[in-house]
Gaussian input, Z-matrix of N, CA and C with variables (Angstrom, degrees):
# hf/3-21g

backbone

0 1
 N
 C     1     B1
 C     2     B2     1     A1
 N     3     B3     2     A2     1     D1
 C     4     B4     3     A3     2     D2
 C     5     B5     4     A4     3     D3
 N     6     B6     5     A5     4     D4
 C     7     B7     6     A6     5     D5
 C     8     B8     7     A7     6     D6
 N     9     B9     8     A8     7     D7
 C    10    B10     9     A9     8     D8
 C    11    B11    10    A10     9     D9
 N    12    B12    11    A11    10    D10
 C    13    B13    12    A12    11    D11
 C    14    B14    13    A13    12    D12
 N    15    B15    14    A14    13    D13
 C    16    B16    15    A15    14    D14
 C    17    B17    16    A16    15    D15
 N    18    B18    17    A17    16    D16
 C    19    B19    18    A18    17    D17
 C    20    B20    19    A19    18    D18
 N    21    B21    20    A20    19    D19
 C    22    B22    21    A21    20    D20
 C    23    B23    22    A22    21    D21
 N    24    B24    23    A23    22    D22
 C    25    B25    24    A24    23    D23
 C    26    B26    25    A25    24    D24
 N    27    B27    26    A26    25    D25
 C    28    B28    27    A27    26    D26
 C    29    B29    28    A28    27    D27
 N    30    B30    29    A29    28    D28
 C    31    B31    30    A30    29    D29
 C    32    B32    31    A31    30    D30
 N    33    B33    32    A32    31    D31
 C    34    B34    33    A33    32    D32
 C    35    B35    34    A34    33    D33
 N    36    B36    35    A35    34    D34
 C    37    B37    36    A36    35    D35
 C    38    B38    37    A37    36    D36
 N    39    B39    38    A38    37    D37
 C    40    B40    39    A39    38    D38
 C    41    B41    40    A40    39    D39
 N    42    B42    41    A41    40    D40
 C    43    B43    42    A42    41    D41
 C    44    B44    43    A43    42    D42
 N    45    B45    44    A44    43    D43
 C    46    B46    45    A45    44    D44
 C    47    B47    46    A46    45    D45
 N    48    B48    47    A47    46    D46
 C    49    B49    48    A48    47    D47
 C    50    B50    49    A49    48    D48
 N    51    B51    50    A50    49    D49
 C    52    B52    51    A51    50    D50
 C    53    B53    52    A52    51    D51
 N    54    B54    53    A53    52    D52
 C    55    B55    54    A54    53    D53
 C    56    B56    55    A55    54    D54
 N    57    B57    56    A56    55    D55
 C    58    B58    57    A57    56    D56
 C    59    B59    58    A58    57    D57
 N    60    B60    59    A59    58    D58
 C    61    B61    60    A60    59    D59
 C    62    B62    61    A61    60    D60
 N    63    B63    62    A62    61    D61
 C    64    B64    63    A63    62    D62
 C    65    B65    64    A64    63    D63
 N    66    B66    65    A65    64    D64
 C    67    B67    66    A66    65    D65
 C    68    B68    67    A67    66    D66
 N    69    B69    68    A68    67    D67
 C    70    B70    69    A69    68    D68
 C    71    B71    70    A70    69    D69
 N    72    B72    71    A71    70    D70
 C    73    B73    72    A72    71    D71
 C    74    B74    73    A73    72    D72
 N    75    B75    74    A74    73    D73
 C    76    B76    75    A75    74    D74
 C    77    B77    76    A76    75    D75
 N    78    B78    77    A77    76    D76
 C    79    B79    78    A78    77    D77
 C    80    B80    79    A79    78    D78
 N    81    B81    80    A80    79    D79
 C    82    B82    81    A81    80    D80
 C    83    B83    82    A82    81    D81
 N    84    B84    83    A83    82    D82
 C    85    B85    84    A84    83    D83
 C    86    B86    85    A85    84    D84
 N    87    B87    86    A86    85    D85
 C    88    B88    87    A87    86    D86
 C    89    B89    88    A88    87    D87
 N    90    B90    89    A89    88    D88
 C    91    B91    90    A90    89    D89
 C    92    B92    91    A91    90    D90
 N    93    B93    92    A92    91    D91
 C    94    B94    93    A93    92    D92
 C    95    B95    94    A94    93    D93
 N    96    B96    95    A95    94    D94
 C    97    B97    96    A96    95    D95
 C    98    B98    97    A97    96    D96
 N    99    B99    98    A98    97    D97
 C   100   B100    99    A99    98    D98
 C   101   B101   100   A100    99    D99
 N   102   B102   101   A101   100   D100
 C   103   B103   102   A102   101   D101
 C   104   B104   103   A103   102   D102
 N   105   B105   104   A104   103   D103
 C   106   B106   105   A105   104   D104
 C   107   B107   106   A106   105   D105
 N   108   B108   107   A107   106   D106
 C   109   B109   108   A108   107   D107
 C   110   B110   109   A109   108   D108
 N   111   B111   110   A110   109   D109
 C   112   B112   111   A111   110   D110
 C   113   B113   112   A112   111   D111
 N   114   B114   113   A113   112   D112
 C   115   B115   114   A114   113   D113
 C   116   B116   115   A115   114   D114
 N   117   B117   116   A116   115   D115
 C   118   B118   117   A117   116   D116
 C   119   B119   118   A118   117   D117
 N   120   B120   119   A119   118   D118
 C   121   B121   120   A120   119   D119
 C   122   B122   121   A121   120   D120
 N   123   B123   122   A122   121   D121
 C   124   B124   123   A123   122   D122
 C   125   B125   124   A124   123   D123
 N   126   B126   125   A125   124   D124
 C   127   B127   126   A126   125   D125
 C   128   B128   127   A127   126   D126
 N   129   B129   128   A128   127   D127
 C   130   B130   129   A129   128   D128
 C   131   B131   130   A130   129   D129
 N   132   B132   131   A131   130   D130
 C   133   B133   132   A132   131   D131
 C   134   B134   133   A133   132   D132
 N   135   B135   134   A134   133   D133
 C   136   B136   135   A135   134   D134
 C   137   B137   136   A136   135   D135
 N   138   B138   137   A137   136   D136
 C   139   B139   138   A138   137   D137
 C   140   B140   139   A139   138   D138
 N   141   B141   140   A140   139   D139
 C   142   B142   141   A141   140   D140
 C   143   B143   142   A142   141   D141
 N   144   B144   143   A143   142   D142
 C   145   B145   144   A144   143   D143
 C   146   B146   145   A145   144   D144
 N   147   B147   146   A146   145   D145
 C   148   B148   147   A147   146   D146
 C   149   B149   148   A148   147   D147
 N   150   B150   149   A149   148   D148
 C   151   B151   150   A150   149   D149
 C   152   B152   151   A151   150   D150
 N   153   B153   152   A152   151   D151
 C   154   B154   153   A153   152   D152
 C   155   B155   154   A154   153   D153
 N   156   B156   155   A155   154   D154
 C   157   B157   156   A156   155   D155
 C   158   B158   157   A157   156   D156
 N   159   B159   158   A158   157   D157
 C   160   B160   159   A159   158   D158
 C   161   B161   160   A160   159   D159
 N   162   B162   161   A161   160   D160
 C   163   B163   162   A162   161   D161
 C   164   B164   163   A163   162   D162
 N   165   B165   164   A164   163   D163
 C   166   B166   165   A165   164   D164
 C   167   B167   166   A166   165   D165
 N   168   B168   167   A167   166   D166
 C   169   B169   168   A168   167   D167
 C   170   B170   169   A169   168   D168
 N   171   B171   170   A170   169   D169
 C   172   B172   171   A171   170   D170
 C   173   B173   172   A172   171   D171
 N   174   B174   173   A173   172   D172
 C   175   B175   174   A174   173   D173
 C   176   B176   175   A175   174   D174
 N   177   B177   176   A176   175   D175
 C   178   B178   177   A177   176   D176
 C   179   B179   178   A178   177   D177
 N   180   B180   179   A179   178   D178
 C   181   B181   180   A180   179   D179
 C   182   B182   181   A181   180   D180
 N   183   B183   182   A182   181   D181
 C   184   B184   183   A183   182   D182
 C   185   B185   184   A184   183   D183
 N   186   B186   185   A185   184   D184
 C   187   B187   186   A186   185   D185
 C   188   B188   187   A187   186   D186
 N   189   B189   188   A188   187   D187
 C   190   B190   189   A189   188   D188
 C   191   B191   190   A190   189   D189
 N   192   B192   191   A191   190   D190
 C   193   B193   192   A192   191   D191
 C   194   B194   193   A193   192   D192
 N   195   B195   194   A194   193   D193
 C   196   B196   195   A195   194   D194
 C   197   B197   196   A196   195   D195
 N   198   B198   197   A197   196   D196
 C   199   B199   198   A198   197   D197
 C   200   B200   199   A199   198   D198
 N   201   B201   200   A200   199   D199
 C   202   B202   201   A201   200   D200
 C   203   B203   202   A202   201   D201
 N   204   B204   203   A203   202   D202
 C   205   B205   204   A204   203   D203
 C   206   B206   205   A205   204   D204
 N   207   B207   206   A206   205   D205
 C   208   B208   207   A207   206   D206
 C   209   B209   208   A208   207   D207
 N   210   B210   209   A209   208   D208
 C   211   B211   210   A210   209   D209
 C   212   B212   211   A211   210   D210
 N   213   B213   212   A212   211   D211
 C   214   B214   213   A213   212   D212
 C   215   B215   214   A214   213   D213
 N   216   B216   215   A215   214   D214
 C   217   B217   216   A216   215   D215
 C   218   B218   217   A217   216   D216
 N   219   B219   218   A218   217   D217
 C   220   B220   219   A219   218   D218
 C   221   B221   220   A220   219   D219
 N   222   B222   221   A221   220   D220
 C   223   B223   222   A222   221   D221
 C   224   B224   223   A223   222   D222
 N   225   B225   224   A224   223   D223
 C   226   B226   225   A225   224   D224
 C   227   B227   226   A226   225   D225
 N   228   B228   227   A227   226   D226
 C   229   B229   228   A228   227   D227
 C   230   B230   229   A229   228   D228
 N   231   B231   230   A230   229   D229
 C   232   B232   231   A231   230   D230
 C   233   B233   232   A232   231   D231
 N   234   B234   233   A233   232   D232
 C   235   B235   234   A234   233   D233
 C   236   B236   235   A235   234   D234
 N   237   B237   236   A236   235   D235
 C   238   B238   237   A237   236   D236
 C   239   B239   238   A238   237   D237
 N   240   B240   239   A239   238   D238
 C   241   B241   240   A240   239   D239
 C   242   B242   241   A241   240   D240
 N   243   B243   242   A242   241   D241
 C   244   B244   243   A243   242   D242
 C   245   B245   244   A244   243   D243
 N   246   B246   245   A245   244   D244
 C   247   B247   246   A246   245   D245
 C   248   B248   247   A247   246   D246
 N   249   B249   248   A248   247   D247
 C   250   B250   249   A249   248   D248
 C   251   B251   250   A250   249   D249

   B1=1.4584
   B2=1.5812
   B3=1.3326
   B4=1.4594
   B5=1.5642
   B6=1.3510
   B7=1.4468
   B8=1.5323
   B9=1.3341
   B10=1.5750
   B11=1.5490
   B12=1.2502
   B13=1.4805
   B14=1.5419
   B15=1.3208
   B16=1.4794
   B17=1.5088
   B18=1.3123
   B19=1.4805
   B20=1.5966
   B21=1.2803
   B22=1.4896
   B23=1.4749
   B24=1.3459
   B25=1.4516
   B26=1.5346
   B27=1.4101
   B28=1.3618
   B29=1.5183
   B30=1.3977
   B31=1.4396
   B32=1.5966
   B33=1.2844
   B34=1.5076
   B35=1.5062
   B36=1.3150
   B37=1.4521
   B38=1.5157
   B39=1.3378
   B40=1.4030
   B41=1.4866
   B42=1.3547
   B43=1.3968
   B44=1.4988
   B45=1.3195
   B46=1.4352
   B47=1.5619
   B48=1.3316
   B49=1.4903
   B50=1.4507
   B51=1.2764
   B52=1.4508
   B53=1.4864
   B54=1.2534
   B55=1.4120
   B56=1.6449
   B57=1.2708
   B58=1.5045
   B59=1.4926
   B60=1.3197
   B61=1.4331
   B62=1.5060
   B63=1.2016
   B64=1.5321
   B65=1.5495
   B66=1.4291
   B67=1.3851
   B68=1.4963
   B69=1.2690
   B70=1.4258
   B71=1.5870
   B72=1.3585
   B73=1.4716
   B74=1.5269
   B75=1.3124
   B76=1.4571
   B77=1.4942
   B78=1.2732
   B79=1.5221
   B80=1.4921
   B81=1.3390
   B82=1.4580
   B83=1.5970
   B84=1.3634
   B85=1.4300
   B86=1.4833
   B87=1.3204
   B88=1.4745
   B89=1.5082
   B90=1.3511
   B91=1.4751
   B92=1.5522
   B93=1.2843
   B94=1.4890
   B95=1.5650
   B96=1.3092
   B97=1.4604
   B98=1.5455
   B99=1.3233
   B100=1.4950
   B101=1.5786
   B102=1.2881
   B103=1.4295
   B104=1.5978
   B105=1.3619
   B106=1.4446
   B107=1.5620
   B108=1.3162
   B109=1.4667
   B110=1.5452
   B111=1.2571
   B112=1.4120
   B113=1.5278
   B114=1.3459
   B115=1.4019
   B116=1.4984
   B117=1.3301
   B118=1.5001
   B119=1.5796
   B120=1.2991
   B121=1.4522
   B122=1.5157
   B123=1.2960
   B124=1.4589
   B125=1.5484
   B126=1.3001
   B127=1.4515
   B128=1.5357
   B129=1.2836
   B130=1.4992
   B131=1.5195
   B132=1.3479
   B133=1.4945
   B134=1.5836
   B135=1.2864
   B136=1.4918
   B137=1.5490
   B138=1.3173
   B139=1.4639
   B140=1.4869
   B141=1.2726
   B142=1.4553
   B143=1.4815
   B144=1.3693
   B145=1.4571
   B146=1.5008
   B147=1.2866
   B148=1.4632
   B149=1.5294
   B150=1.3512
   B151=1.3948
   B152=1.5535
   B153=1.3325
   B154=1.4982
   B155=1.4288
   B156=1.4107
   B157=1.4430
   B158=1.5116
   B159=1.3483
   B160=1.4632
   B161=1.5446
   B162=1.3390
   B163=1.5237
   B164=1.5272
   B165=1.3579
   B166=1.4137
   B167=1.5742
   B168=1.2921
   B169=1.5207
   B170=1.5017
   B171=1.3099
   B172=1.4261
   B173=1.5575
   B174=1.2672
   B175=1.4958
   B176=1.4461
   B177=1.3893
   B178=1.4448
   B179=1.5650
   B180=1.3536
   B181=1.4369
   B182=1.4837
   B183=1.2775
   B184=1.4703
   B185=1.5048
   B186=1.3243
   B187=1.4768
   B188=1.5334
   B189=1.2762
   B190=1.5112
   B191=1.4839
   B192=1.3741
   B193=1.4993
   B194=1.5081
   B195=1.2453
   B196=1.4636
   B197=1.4940
   B198=1.2860
   B199=1.4757
   B200=1.5067
   B201=1.3601
   B202=1.4276
   B203=1.6030
   B204=1.2807
   B205=1.4918
   B206=1.5508
   B207=1.2871
   B208=1.4414
   B209=1.4559
   B210=1.3693
   B211=1.4765
   B212=1.5109
   B213=1.3373
   B214=1.4265
   B215=1.5699
   B216=1.3142
   B217=1.4139
   B218=1.4870
   B219=1.3265
   B220=1.4871
   B221=1.5263
   B222=1.2453
   B223=1.5274
   B224=1.5231
   B225=1.3280
   B226=1.4207
   B227=1.5940
   B228=1.2790
   B229=1.4998
   B230=1.5018
   B231=1.2810
   B232=1.5165
   B233=1.5168
   B234=1.3356
   B235=1.4718
   B236=1.5231
   B237=1.3087
   B238=1.4912
   B239=1.5163
   B240=1.3104
   B241=1.4168
   B242=1.5406
   B243=1.2720
   B244=1.4752
   B245=1.4516
   B246=1.3472
   B247=1.5150
   B248=1.4459
   B249=1.3298
   B250=1.5206
   B251=1.4868
   A1=108.47
   A2=115.24
   A3=120.68
   A4=109.28
   A5=113.10
   A6=120.41
   A7=110.89
   A8=118.41
   A9=122.38
   A10=107.02
   A11=118.89
   A12=117.97
   A13=113.37
   A14=115.34
   A15=116.95
   A16=113.38
   A17=118.36
   A18=118.63
   A19=109.15
   A20=122.60
   A21=122.43
   A22=110.10
   A23=113.92
   A24=118.18
   A25=110.11
   A26=115.00
   A27=124.60
   A28=109.98
   A29=118.21
   A30=122.20
   A31=111.71
   A32=118.92
   A33=120.08
   A34=102.94
   A35=112.25
   A36=121.79
   A37=108.73
   A38=117.37
   A39=120.55
   A40=109.35
   A41=118.52
   A42=126.52
   A43=112.08
   A44=119.23
   A45=123.53
   A46=108.68
   A47=113.24
   A48=118.99
   A49=111.21
   A50=121.51
   A51=126.83
   A52=107.46
   A53=120.47
   A54=125.77
   A55=109.23
   A56=115.77
   A57=120.92
   A58=109.17
   A59=117.02
   A60=117.95
   A61=113.35
   A62=121.50
   A63=121.21
   A64=107.22
   A65=111.04
   A66=119.27
   A67=106.50
   A68=118.84
   A69=124.64
   A70=113.07
   A71=114.72
   A72=117.70
   A73=116.24
   A74=117.95
   A75=123.65
   A76=111.90
   A77=116.85
   A78=122.02
   A79=106.40
   A80=119.36
   A81=123.87
   A82=112.18
   A83=114.46
   A84=118.16
   A85=113.70
   A86=118.54
   A87=117.63
   A88=115.64
   A89=113.21
   A90=118.45
   A91=107.88
   A92=115.45
   A93=123.33
   A94=111.28
   A95=113.32
   A96=120.28
   A97=115.15
   A98=110.69
   A99=115.85
   A100=109.43
   A101=115.18
   A102=120.57
   A103=109.73
   A104=112.89
   A105=115.75
   A106=106.60
   A107=115.32
   A108=122.44
   A109=111.93
   A110=116.46
   A111=126.94
   A112=114.47
   A113=112.96
   A114=122.48
   A115=112.14
   A116=121.32
   A117=123.64
   A118=105.93
   A119=113.73
   A120=123.45
   A121=106.95
   A122=117.72
   A123=121.65
   A124=107.85
   A125=120.39
   A126=121.06
   A127=115.73
   A128=111.15
   A129=120.27
   A130=114.84
   A131=115.00
   A132=117.17
   A133=110.48
   A134=114.09
   A135=120.18
   A136=107.18
   A137=115.62
   A138=113.91
   A139=114.98
   A140=116.52
   A141=125.49
   A142=114.75
   A143=116.61
   A144=120.99
   A145=105.38
   A146=120.50
   A147=123.16
   A148=111.82
   A149=117.66
   A150=121.32
   A151=108.23
   A152=115.38
   A153=123.33
   A154=106.82
   A155=114.75
   A156=120.36
   A157=113.10
   A158=115.90
   A159=120.01
   A160=117.06
   A161=110.29
   A162=118.85
   A163=111.41
   A164=114.88
   A165=121.76
   A166=106.05
   A167=114.24
   A168=117.00
   A169=110.29
   A170=120.51
   A171=119.23
   A172=112.96
   A173=115.75
   A174=123.93
   A175=105.81
   A176=111.54
   A177=120.60
   A178=106.06
   A179=113.87
   A180=121.13
   A181=109.01
   A182=120.22
   A183=120.94
   A184=109.93
   A185=115.37
   A186=123.03
   A187=109.20
   A188=114.11
   A189=118.18
   A190=110.51
   A191=118.25
   A192=121.01
   A193=106.35
   A194=116.35
   A195=123.22
   A196=111.38
   A197=116.91
   A198=121.16
   A199=118.07
   A200=118.68
   A201=121.35
   A202=111.58
   A203=113.21
   A204=118.90
   A205=109.40
   A206=117.04
   A207=122.56
   A208=111.13
   A209=118.42
   A210=121.71
   A211=112.16
   A212=113.49
   A213=118.63
   A214=110.05
   A215=117.65
   A216=122.00
   A217=112.31
   A218=114.73
   A219=121.05
   A220=114.48
   A221=117.87
   A222=119.79
   A223=111.04
   A224=122.29
   A225=118.08
   A226=114.00
   A227=116.08
   A228=116.48
   A229=116.90
   A230=118.35
   A231=117.13
   A232=116.04
   A233=117.16
   A234=120.85
   A235=109.81
   A236=120.00
   A237=120.24
   A238=110.75
   A239=116.65
   A240=121.38
   A241=111.69
   A242=118.71
   A243=124.17
   A244=113.21
   A245=116.31
   A246=121.71
   A247=118.55
   A248=119.78
   A249=115.65
   A250=107.07
   D1=136.20
   D2=-176.48
   D3=-69.09
   D4=149.24
   D5=173.55
   D6=-73.33
   D7=123.13
   D8=-176.20
   D9=-51.34
   D10=-42.52
   D11=-177.36
   D12=-63.87
   D13=-29.27
   D14=177.87
   D15=-85.16
   D16=-27.96
   D17=-175.42
   D18=-97.17
   D19=-16.08
   D20=177.18
   D21=-98.31
   D22=132.85
   D23=178.16
   D24=-91.75
   D25=116.53
   D26=177.64
   D27=-84.23
   D28=147.35
   D29=173.40
   D30=-59.21
   D31=145.65
   D32=178.75
   D33=-70.95
   D34=151.00
   D35=174.78
   D36=-63.81
   D37=141.35
   D38=-179.86
   D39=-82.13
   D40=124.32
   D41=-178.06
   D42=-130.75
   D43=122.06
   D44=-179.06
   D45=-78.62
   D46=124.13
   D47=173.11
   D48=-83.79
   D49=137.66
   D50=175.20
   D51=-74.77
   D52=130.47
   D53=-178.00
   D54=-90.01
   D55=148.53
   D56=173.25
   D57=-115.79
   D58=131.78
   D59=175.48
   D60=-71.23
   D61=142.24
   D62=178.47
   D63=-72.03
   D64=143.00
   D65=165.55
   D66=-145.48
   D67=158.54
   D68=-175.48
   D69=-57.14
   D70=-32.35
   D71=178.38
   D72=-80.43
   D73=-3.00
   D74=-179.09
   D75=-66.28
   D76=122.58
   D77=178.72
   D78=-94.05
   D79=96.87
   D80=-176.35
   D81=-66.86
   D82=-19.95
   D83=-177.59
   D84=-71.04
   D85=-9.87
   D86=175.58
   D87=-107.68
   D88=2.90
   D89=-177.09
   D90=-75.62
   D91=139.48
   D92=170.96
   D93=-134.85
   D94=119.70
   D95=-176.29
   D96=55.76
   D97=44.42
   D98=-175.79
   D99=-124.24
   D100=124.84
   D101=172.31
   D102=-83.75
   D103=131.50
   D104=-179.82
   D105=-111.87
   D106=132.38
   D107=-179.62
   D108=-82.61
   D109=137.88
   D110=173.04
   D111=48.34
   D112=57.96
   D113=175.97
   D114=-72.05
   D115=128.27
   D116=-177.33
   D117=-70.79
   D118=138.73
   D119=172.99
   D120=-131.69
   D121=172.88
   D122=-177.31
   D123=-69.44
   D124=-15.26
   D125=178.53
   D126=-116.30
   D127=22.54
   D128=178.77
   D129=115.19
   D130=-164.23
   D131=-173.59
   D132=-90.86
   D133=132.97
   D134=173.63
   D135=-82.87
   D136=136.04
   D137=178.46
   D138=-60.18
   D139=-46.09
   D140=173.31
   D141=-140.28
   D142=142.29
   D143=173.11
   D144=-127.22
   D145=126.94
   D146=176.93
   D147=-95.85
   D148=125.26
   D149=179.16
   D150=-113.46
   D151=132.48
   D152=175.25
   D153=-130.10
   D154=127.28
   D155=178.64
   D156=61.91
   D157=29.75
   D158=178.31
   D159=76.16
   D160=8.14
   D161=175.36
   D162=-117.95
   D163=152.12
   D164=-179.63
   D165=-76.79
   D166=118.70
   D167=176.91
   D168=-91.95
   D169=-35.25
   D170=-179.74
   D171=-176.60
   D172=164.67
   D173=178.04
   D174=-113.76
   D175=136.75
   D176=178.06
   D177=-118.36
   D178=119.52
   D179=179.57
   D180=-106.74
   D181=117.92
   D182=179.69
   D183=-79.17
   D184=141.20
   D185=-179.25
   D186=-123.63
   D187=146.01
   D188=173.85
   D189=-74.85
   D190=-39.20
   D191=175.55
   D192=-154.18
   D193=156.84
   D194=178.26
   D195=-54.29
   D196=140.21
   D197=-177.78
   D198=92.04
   D199=-8.93
   D200=-178.94
   D201=-61.21
   D202=-39.19
   D203=177.69
   D204=-135.62
   D205=129.42
   D206=178.15
   D207=-80.05
   D208=152.16
   D209=176.74
   D210=-54.10
   D211=-39.80
   D212=-173.41
   D213=-66.88
   D214=-28.19
   D215=176.25
   D216=-78.12
   D217=-35.62
   D218=-170.60
   D219=-84.35
   D220=-47.42
   D221=-165.97
   D222=-69.44
   D223=-46.22
   D224=-172.21
   D225=-62.13
   D226=-24.08
   D227=-178.21
   D228=-78.87
   D229=-10.30
   D230=-172.39
   D231=-99.22
   D232=14.78
   D233=-178.15
   D234=-88.90
   D235=-12.46
   D236=178.40
   D237=-119.23
   D238=83.61
   D239=-176.28
   D240=-105.38
   D241=161.82
   D242=-172.95
   D243=-76.95
   D244=148.80
   D245=169.56
   D246=63.72
   D247=14.41
   D248=-175.59
   D249=-126.62

């Protein structure tokens, strides 16, 4: 019979990542598991950009309430970001 701890998936522990404010001198190519605040994109500032292994993993856009920004408005603009 399988060990319950081995066969059951437990949720990951919650860990707060320390954010780094964007500055022009920031080398995003060396960042690993680091959220960057207010990363410039061709459509304005992204609230947070998560870098893992020096690569952009994703953009997190904070919203006051659901429906403030539609996905069709948000997603196309974040493919041209600065310094990466």
